[in-house]
Each structure stands twice: as structure tokens, then as C-alpha cells.
VODO-443019 format. One record per residue: x, y, z of N, C-alpha, C in turn; residue in three letters. Coordinates in steps of 0.1 Angstrom, whole numbers, plus 5000, padded with zeros to 4 digits. Layout:
# VODO-443019
XYZXYZXYZALA ...
END
This chain:
# VODO-443019
079160936837080260896850079660886859MET 079361066867078661106878077461036880VAL 076460996870075060956869075360826871ARG 076360756868076560616872076460576881LEU 077360666890077960676907076760676913ILE 075860786909074960846914073660696915TYR 073660626904072760516903073060396912SER 074460366914075160276919074660276933LEU 074960436939074760476951072860436957VAL 072360466942070660476946070460346949PHE 070860246941070960086941071060046956THR 072160076962072760016976071860076983LEU 071460196982070460226994068960196992LEU 068560116982067560046981066760016992LEU 067659897000067259857013066859967021PRO 067460087024067060167032065760257030VAL 065760287015064560337011063260237011ILE 063360127013062060027009061960027026LEU 062860047037062660077050061860177055GLY 062760267048061560397048060160377044ARG 060060337033058760307029057760247038LEU 058460127044057460047055057360127068LEU 058560167069058060267080056860407082TYR 056860457068055660537064054360457060ARG 054460327057053360277058052960237071ALA 053660207078052960167093052460307102TRP 052760417095052360547103050860557092ARG 051260557080050060597071049860457057ALA 049060357062048860237057049060237039PRO 048560357036048460347020049660357013ALA 051060377019052160347017052560227012TYR 051560137018052159987017051459937000ALA 050460026995049759976985050260026974ARG 050459936962050559966950052259956949ARG 052659896954054259896956054759886942TRP 054359796936054659766925055059866914GLN 053959946913054160096907055760146906GLU 056360156920057060206925058560136916ARG 058360026911059259956904058959936887PHE 058060026884057760036872056959946866ALA 055959856876055259766874053559796875MET 052559746866051359766868050659926868LYS 049859956873049860116873048660126859GLY 047560246858046960276852047760356840ASP 048560286829049060366819048560376807ILE 048560486804048060526789049160566779ARG 049360486770050560516763050360626751PRO 051260676743051060736735050360906734GLY 050360966746049861086754050861196758GLY 050061246770050761346774051161306792ILE 052361286795052561256806052961396817TRP 052161386830052161486837052561426853VAL 054161496854054061456869054161596878HIS 053561526887053061616900053461566914ALA 054361586923054761496932054061486942VAL 052961566945052261546957050861636958SER 050161656966048861706965048861876960VAL 049861946965049962096961050462096949GLY 051162026943051562016927050361946921GLU 049661866924048461816916047061956916SER 047361986928046262076926046462186917ILE 047862246916048362336909048362306894ALA 048562176890048262146876047162096867SER 046062096879044462076875044362156864ALA 044262296863043762416855044562376841PRO 046162306844046662316831046062176821MET 046162026832045461936828044161936819ILE 043562006826041862036820041762106805LYS 042962196804042862266791043462166779GLU 044662096785045362006777044361896771LEU 043561846780042161716776041461816767MET 040961916769040261986758040862036743GLN 042062046743042762086733043261986725ARG 043561866732044061736727043461616730TYR 042061636724040861536730041661396724PRO 042261366714042961256708044361196720GLU 044561266724045961236737045461216751LEU 045561066752045261036766046261126773PRO 045661116789046761166798047161136807VAL 048361076810048761006824049561096834THR 048961136846049561176855050361096869VAL 051461126869052361046883052361126892THR 052561076906053161146917053761036926CYS 054161096936055161046948054260946958MET 053361026963052661026974051260926974THR 050560876986049160826983048360976984PRO 048861086994047661166994047761226978THR 048761266974048861356959048061216950GLY 048261106952047360986947045661016945SER 045461036958044261056960043561176956ALA 044161296956043861396952043661396935GLN 044561346927044261306912043261236909ILE 042861116918041361086913040261156917ARG 040461226926039161296935039261456920LYS 040161476916040061556906039461526893LEU 040161386889039861366877039361226874PHE 038961156884038261036883039060916872GLY 038560906863039360786856039160856842ASP 039360986840039461076828041261066825ARG 041661016837043461016832043960886837VAL 044960876830045760736841046460786850GLY 046860696858047760746868047860616877HIS 049560666881050560556887051560646895ALA 052460576904053260616911054660626903TYR 055360726903056660736899057460646901LEU 057960546889059160456897060060506904PRO 060960436910062460496918063160556907TYR 064160626910064860686898066260646893ASP 065960486891066960386888066560396873LEU 067960396865067860386851066860316841PRO 066960166846066260026842064960056845TRP 064460136856063460146859062360236848LEU 063160376849062660486842062860456827GLN 063460366823063660316807062260246805ARG 062060136814061060036814059660136815ARG 059760236822058560336825057960396812PHE 059460446806059060576797058360476783ILE 059260346784058960276773057360196770ARG 056760186783055260136787054360256787ARG 054960406786054260506788054260576772LEU 055560566764055760636752054860756750ALA 055560836763054560996756055361066747PRO 054361176740054661256732055761386740LYS 055061396753055861526761055661466776VAL 056561496783056861476796056961616804CYS 055661646812055561786820055861776835ILE 056961816839056961816853056461936861ILE 055761926873055462046877056662096888MET 056962216888057762296895058962266896GLU 059462166906060862156910061061966914THR 060461906906060661746908061061666898GLU 062761716899063461646889064361536894LEU 064361416884065361316890066061316877TRP 067361266877068461266868068361156860PRO 067861056863067460916858066460946843ASN 065160996851064161046845064561156833LEU 065061206833065561346826066261286814VAL 067161176818068161126808067560996801ALA 066460956809065760796799064860906788GLY 064261036794063361076783064061186769CYS 065361216779066261236763066461136755LYS 066961016762067560896754065960866744SER 064960856747063560806741063060936731ALA 063861056731063561166723061861236730GLY 062261186743060661276745060961406752VAL 060261486748060861646753060361666767PRO 061261716777060961736789060661906791VAL 059361926798058962036804058662056815VAL 059462156821059862176837058762296840LEU 057362286846056062366841056062416857ALA 055962606857055562636869056962666877ASN 058262646871059562596878059762706887ALA 059962646900060362756911061562706918ARG 062662756920063862766927064162816934LEU 064262826947064562906959066162916958SER 066363016968068263026971068562906976GLU 067962856983068262746995068062636987ARG 067362596977067462496967068362476959SER 068962596953069962656943071362596949ALA 071462646961072562606967072862456973ARG 071562396975071662236973072062166963GLY 071662216946072162196936073462186936TYR 074162316936075262366936076162226941GLN 076262216952076762116961076761976952ARG 075861966945075961826933075961846922ILE 076762006915076462016902076761946892ILE 077861836896078361776884077261676879ALA 076361656888075461546887074061656882LEU 073761746886072461836886072861906872ALA 074061966865074462056855073561976840ARG 074161856842073761776827072061766829PRO 071661746840070261726840069561846837MET 069861956842069162096838069562136825PHE 070662116816071062146805070262046797ALA 069661926800068761846793067661876791ALA 067062006796065762026798065162076782LEU 063862056779063762126765063162256766ASP 062462276775061962416782061462446797TRP 061662536800061662576817060662686817VAL 059362666820058562786823058862826837ALA 059362936839060162956852058963066857VAL 058663066872057763156875058363346876GLN 059563356881060263466880061563506878SER 061963656874063163646868064163606877GLN 064263646892065363586900065663456901PRO 064563376898064663216897065163196883GLU 064763276875065763206861067063236861ALA 067563326869068863346870069263226877HIS 068763176887069263076895069262926888ARG 068362916876068162796869069362836857PHE 069562906852070662946842071962926852ALA 072162966862073562916871073562776871ALA 072462706872072862516872073062496856LEU 072562536846073062486837071962496824GLY 070662546828069362556820069962666808VAL 069962616795070262716784069462836782PRO 069662946782068763076783067463056770VAL 067862996761066662996752066162886751GLN 066162786764065262676766064362746780ALA 064562876783063562896794062863006792MET 061663046798061163166795060163186810SER 060163326811059563366828057863386823VAL 057163296825055763286825054963326837THR 055363356848054763366859054363226865GLY 053763256879053363146883051563086882SER 051262996876050162926870049362946887ILE 049862966895048962996910048263106907LYS 048863176903048063326901046463276896PHE 046563206886045363206876044063086885ASP 044563106897043163026907041963086904LEU 040963026899039463066899039062976910LYS 038463046922037662986931036562906927PRO 036162796932035462716926034062776931ASP 032962816927031562876932030762766940PRO 030862636936030262546945030862556955ASP 032262516958032762506973032362636979LYS 032562726971032462866979031262876987GLN 030062836978028562836984028362746996ALA 029262636996029562537006029862607018GLN 030962687016031662747029030762867034ALA 029762937029028963017032027962927039GLU 027662817034026362737041026962687055GLN 028262687057028962627069029062747078TRP 029462827072029662957081028463017087ARG 027263007080026163067082025263007095ALA 025562867097025362777110026162817118GLY 027362887118028262907131027763067136TRP 026863117131026663227140027763347134GLY 027163457141028563557141029563567145ARG 030163437153031463437156032763457148ARG 033963527155034663507145035563407141PRO 036063407130036963287125038163307120VAL 039163227124040563267117041163077115TRP 042063107102042462967100043562957101ILE 044562837107045762807102046062697093ALA 046362687082046362597072047962527070ALA 047762407063049162337060050162377072SER 049562317085050562377096051562247096THR 052862277100053762137104054062107120HIS 054561987120054961977135056262077139ALA 055662147150056462237158055762347153GLY 054662417147053862487147052262497151GLU 051962377152050562377160050662427176ASP 051962377182051962427193051562577195GLU 052362637187052462787185051362857184GLN 050362777173049362827170048162807182ILE 047962717188047262707199047762797211LEU 048462797213049162917223048463047217GLU 048763087202048263207200046963207200ALA 045663107198044763117199043963127212HIS 044563087224044263097236044463267239ARG 045563317234045763467238044363517228SER 043963477215043063517209041663527216VAL 041263417224039963407231040063497241LEU 041263537248041463627257040363757253ASP 040663807242039963917238038763867230GLN 038463777220037263737213036863587221HIS 036363587231035963477236035363377228PRO 034663427216033563317208034563277196GLN 035663337196036563287184036763167182ALA 036463107167036762977164038062977155LEU 039162857157039962857151039862727140LEU 040262737127040362617119041462567118ILE 041962487120043262397122043262287110LEU 044062307104044462197091045962177092VAL 046162057095047462027096047561967080PRO 049461997074049761987060049161807058ARG 050161717064049761557060048761507071HIS 048161407063047061357071047461257081PRO 048961207081049561137094049861187105GLU 049561317105049461407117048161417122ARG 047361397116045461437119045361407133PHE 045461267136045561207152046661267160ASP 047461307158048561347169048261477171SER 047661547160047261697163046161717171VAL 044961627167044061607176044561587190ALA 045461517195045461487206046661597214ARG 047061687203047761797209046661917214LEU 045561907208044462007209043961987224ILE 043661847224043061807238043861857249SER 045261797248046061817259046161987263ASP 045862057253045762207254044362287263SER 043962157265042562217271041462267263GLY 041562317253040762337242039862257236LEU 038362327236037662227229037462207214GLN 037262087210037462087196036461947190ALA 036261977178035561877170036261857154VAL 036061757148036961727139035861707126ARG 036461767118035561767105035261597102ARG 036361537105036061387099034761317110SER 034561397122033761337123032261367120ALA 032261437108030861427101029561577106GLY 030161647117029461737121029861907121ARG 029661997126030062137124030262157136MET 031062277140031562307154030062357160PRO 030162367174028962407179029562487186SER 028662617194029162747203030362737213ALA 030362597218031362567227032662507219GLN 032562477212033962417202034762557198ASP 036062537202036962687200037662587191GLN 037962517187038762477173037862337166VAL 037962407154037562297143038962237136PHE 039062107136040262077132039961997117LEU 040762037102040562027092041161887090GLY 040661797092041461647092040561537080ASP 040561647068039961587055040861627043THR 040861557035041561597023040561687015MET 040861777005040261846993039361937000GLY 039261967011038462107016038862207018GLU 040462237015041062327021040162487017LEU 040062497004039262636998038162647007MET 037262537011035962547017036262587031GLN 037562567037038262577053038262777053PHE 039062797042039362947037038363017036PHE 037462957028036163037026035363047037GLY 035863007048034663037063035363137069CYS 036563147068037463237078037263417074ALA 037763477085037963597083039463647082ASP 040563557084041963597084042463447084ALA 043663447076044563307072045963327076ALA 046063207082047963197088048163087077PHE 049363077069049663007061050662927066VAL 050562777069052062727078053162707070GLY 054062617076055162617067056262707072GLY 055662797080056462917078056862977089SER 056262907103056862897117058162827118LEU 057962727110059262647113060162647098VAL 061062647098061862637087061462527072PRO 060162567071059862467056059562557047ASN 059362647049059362737036058062797029GLY 056862777039055762827036054962737028GLY 053862777023052962727011052162797007HIS 051262776999050762856986050162976995ASN 050463096994049663217000049063296993TYR 048663246979047463286970046263246969LEU 045963096975044663056978043863156988GLU 044463186999043763277009043663387001PRO 044763466994044863576987043363596979ALA 043363476969042363496960040863506964ALA 040663496979039263466983039163586993LEU 040263706991039863836997040163837009GLY 040763737019041463707031042763807034LEU 043063877046044263927050045163827054PRO 046463807048047363687051048063707062VAL 048863607068049563607078050663487075LEU 051963497078052963417077053763427087SER 054563327089055963337098057163357090GLY 058063347095059663437090060063347079PRO 059363187076060463117067059663097057HIS 060063177043058963187032059763147021ARG 060863087022061763087009061363006998PHE 060262906999059862856987058862926980ASN 058363016986057563116978057863276983PHE 059063306981059863416984059263536974THR 059263526960058663646953057063636953GLU 056363556954054763586960054363616969VAL 054963606982055163656996055663806994SER 056663846987057063976989056064056981ASP 055264006968054464086963053264126972LEU 052764026979051264026984051964116999LEU 053264107003053564187012053564347013GLU 054364336997054464496993052964566993LYS 051964466988050964516986050164546998ALA 050264527008049664497023048664407023GLY 048864307018047964207017048564087027ALA 049864057029050464007040051164057050LEU 051263977059051764047075052763907079THR 054263957083054763837086054863857105VAL 054763737107054763757125056263667129VAL 056563677136057763587143057363487152GLN 056563487159056063407172054563397173ASN 054063297183052763297185052063437190ALA 053063507201052663627202052363707194GLY 052863747185052663847173051563797166GLN 051663647160050463577154049263657164LEU 048763597175047963647183047563747180ALA 048463887181048164007178047664067168GLU 048063997157047764037141046064007142ARG 045863877145044763817146043963877151VAL 043963937162042763977168042864137164CYS 043764197154043664277151042564297140CYS 042764217130041764177119040664157123TYR 040264057136039164027136038164117144LEU 038664267150038464347157037864477146ALA 038764467136038664567126038064517111ASP 036864527111036564497095037164557085PRO 037164717088037664777076039064757070ALA 039764697083041464677079041664547071GLU 040764467076040864317070040364307057ARG 039264387048038564427039039664497033SER 040364597033041564657028042464557026LYS 043264467035043764367031043864287021ALA 042364217021042064117016041764177002GLY 041064316999041264346986042664356980ALA 043364396986044864406982045464296976ALA 045264166983045464066977044863996968GLY 043464036968042863996954043264076943GLN 043664206943044364256933045564266928HIS 046564186935047664106930047763976924VAL 046563906928046463776922045763796908VAL 044863896908044163936892045264016883LEU 046164066889047264156884048164056875GLU 048263986883049363866880048763746871ASN 047663726867047163616858047663606847GLN 047463496839048063486826048763406824GLY 049563326834050663246834050263096828ALA 049263086828048662946823048362936807LEU 048063046802047863056789049363076781ALA 050363146788051763096782052162996783ARG 052062936793052462786797051962686788LEU 050762726783049862606772050362646757LEU 051162776754051262786745052862756742ALA 053662736752054762656752054962496748GLY 053862486756053762306757053362266742ILE 052762376733051662336722052962356709ALA 054162446713054862426702056062266706GLU 055662186716056162096721055361966711LEU 054361996713053261846712053261846695ILE 053261996688052662036678054262086667GLU 055062026670056362086661056062156649PRO 056262266643056462316633056962236624ARG 
END
């Protein structure tokens, strides 16, 4: 009954949802394309195989090693990857080309999910991290499709949100066939929401299994060699309200290190132009990566306004700030810079990556800053002290290596559902 009410409310809100889609299309035209897929029509659907849902860019990148392994282990099974955003779609095609099927996930209405699942007829549905929808899970259950929540994470904040709609959430969580959860505290939160203990395993985070691409790192070294011996720091995956603080910090850094270069990489591409204007208004000289040239000695900011090059940008830096953390967005993936041996800086808002950031902080690999002043101070310390930044970077790499193995455990669990005994 509760899911029926949810579906009725969702139906009544469709005009608002479509209006929001049009608004987003006005800001980012890619949202206007392929709208039929959001109603379970068209799309590159490859039936009878493995279905992976990764909501956007971060989840698509995180799922890539798993998808590549599944393609190698089950070459007879086609893979279809769904997502919700144009940036996620572009990332999927960049990673896999036409080796996988791809479409947007339909809106979470029962008839749309039933139509989509009927067309796809998957042997298993693998959902990355936390992207759960009641009618999607119910549709899979009705069709006999096992559902895996892979690399599952659940912050205290998200758990409280689900508790507010527990009558809707509990049947959805109880219907999951297997939850491969990142940590024990998160497992307790999932259990409190209705996931059966026997349907859950603590496998760790597959993001620890990150293996930096040698070709990308070689490209980063080539870029950096062309910039001379100037110090470089990066602020990655930044959100609105953070860029002003980062630029303020960089002006302070320039007081002590006049040749310093900031690589500034906004999280969302629709903000690239507005951040470029913000840099210009701040009086700092900048070059955009999309302009096709590298920073000159006079450029003080390098705006990373491209997709899929974040690891190269990290590879050029001496220290890394991870965004979404000076504003209450919960942080982003701290393991990418740590895997490259960079000292990591974060704001206080880390609730989406609490366990990972705590591990790095206890190891001396991550430092939490509260504001622009503290950020500038820590950046200056790392730029001035190669030994200190090497020590912090080595600690981060050690944490990453010590916690690898989640991917193998995840694949073993998926195999039991694809190849039932």
C-alpha cells in the first residue's frame, strides 16, 4: 500500500519532474537528449545478460574494474549499464565504447520499470553504492531477477533519511538478495533498515582496488615537466560555495609561493563557465584545459573543465584538496589522490566517506581544515616541505594497499547469483 501511494505521488509529480528536466536541459543541453529512455523506450539494451546501474560519473568509474572482470569471466553474457546523468553516460561510453549496452534508467514508476526489466531480461541486477528505487527493486523481485547492492555505503545522515520513510524503505531493503557493504558500521545501518543479516557481507570498498593507469600517469608527468619546477596543488570535485574559499586560499598561498599553480576542477560540467567567471572576477590569471593549451608561467590557475582527466590532474599535483567537504555535500573519493601518493586535505563535511577518511586521517595521510585560512596554511606547509608531503603521501598509499581485495570478494558473491549451485 505504501509503495502504491509512493507511485501515485510520483505520477502526480511527473509534470514537476519533467519541468526540472527541462530546466537542467536549459543549463546543460545534454539533458534534453534521449528523453525516451527515461520512459523505458529505445536505448542500447542488450537482453539476457548482466545489468549494472551506476547513477553518475563517480559510480561509473568505481564500477569499471568490476564490469571489466565480469566481461572477461562471462563473455557469453552481454552487459548493459544504466545511469541517470549525461555526464555518467559520457563516462560509460568513454570507458567501454560499444562493448556494453547503455541507456538511462527509467523513472521509478511500476509500469516503466516492468517494461524495462521485460526488455532487458537480466540474469542479475547490480546497483552501485546507494542508488535504490522502490519500484525498481520490486520489479526485479517480481521478475525473479536477483538484486545486488555493490560497494554499498550508507552514511548516518542517509540512514536517518530512510528512517523517516521506513514504511517505504524497509520492504525495499528486505528484498535485496545480497548487499556487499563497505564497512561494519554501515552494515549495522543497513540491518536497521531491514536488510537480512544473512543477505549481507562486509567486503570493503572496491575503490581501494584502484590501480592508476600508467598511460595517464605518463601523460601527467609530461604535462608537469612542461610547467617547470613551480609548486602545484589541486582542488578537485568542488561545489558551489567552495570555489570562492579555494581561490581565497590560493591568493594566500601565492603570498608565500608566488609561482604556485592551482588546478581547480569543478564537480559538475554545468558549472565550468561560472567558475571561469569567478576566477576572472577574483583577479587571478587562468587558463582553461578546454582551450587546448597548458598553463604558462604567468597563469596562476588551471581550470580543469574537461571530463575524464581527473587522475591526470591529480598526477600533476604536490598536494590535493578533495571538494564537497567545505560545504555540506559529504566529500568525494579521497582514495584517488591517496593512491598516487599525494597528501590529502578535506573540509569538515565528510559524511559520505566517513570510514575511508577516518582511516586516512589516523594514518597521517589526510588533514581536515575548517576554512580557507587553514587550507592555505596546510597547502603552504606541504609545498615548503617535500619530506612532510612524502611522508603523508606514503601513508596514504599504504592505507590503499592494505585495504585492497574488495573487488575479488564482490565478484565471488556475484558469481554465486549468476551461477547458482
